[in-house]
N, C-alpha and C positions, 0 to 999 in steps of 0.2 A: 629464482624469483622473477616474476614478470614485472617489467618496469612500466610505469604509466606512459612514458614517452613511446614505448613499443606499441601499446594499445592504440594510441592516437594515429599510428601509421596504418592501422587496419581501415578497411572501407567501412562506411556506415552500416551496411548489411552485416559485415563481420562483427562489428562492435555490438549491434543489436542481438546477434546470435550469441555472443559472449555473455551479454547481460542476461539473456533468457536462460542460458545454462547456469549462470551463477544463481539467479533467482530460484530456478528449479532445485538446485543443490541445497538451498536454504529451506524451501518449503517441503522438500521430501524428507527432511530429517524428522526425528521423533518429536522434537519440540522446536519447531521452526522459528518461532518468535517468543522468546522467554518473556512471560508477563508476570507481574506481581499478582497476588490474590485480589488486590483492589482493582487492578486493571481488568482481570477476568470477570469480577463481579459487575463492573461497569458495562462491559460488553454484553454480559448476560442480561443485565437490566435493559439495555437498549434493544436487544433482540426481542425480549419479551414485550416491551412497549410497542415495537413495530408489529409484532404478531397480533397484539390487541387492537391496534389502529393502523392497519396497512395503508389506508388512504391519506394519512397525515404525513405527507412527504413534501419535500421541496425539490424543484427541478434544479439541474446543474446551473442554469442561468440565474435562478434566485440565489443560490449559494454563492456563486461567483460575484454577483452584484453586492451582496452583503460584505464579502471580503474586500472588494474594491472600495466600498464606502468607509471601511475602517482605516484605510491607508491615509 
């Protein structure tokens, strides 16, 4: 088993490479992120809403500003 302390001894580039490999191992699986039926339905609803109105978007700065105002 790899210890967290051992990972911290790696360089930043090595840690980023490790994170990428871990993420790839998750997303390459048959069901990378198990979702409930409700979560899948919500994602489908949002994709459909975007497809119908692709210009109704917010920039990252707008989203970030909303989040910061909530704090």
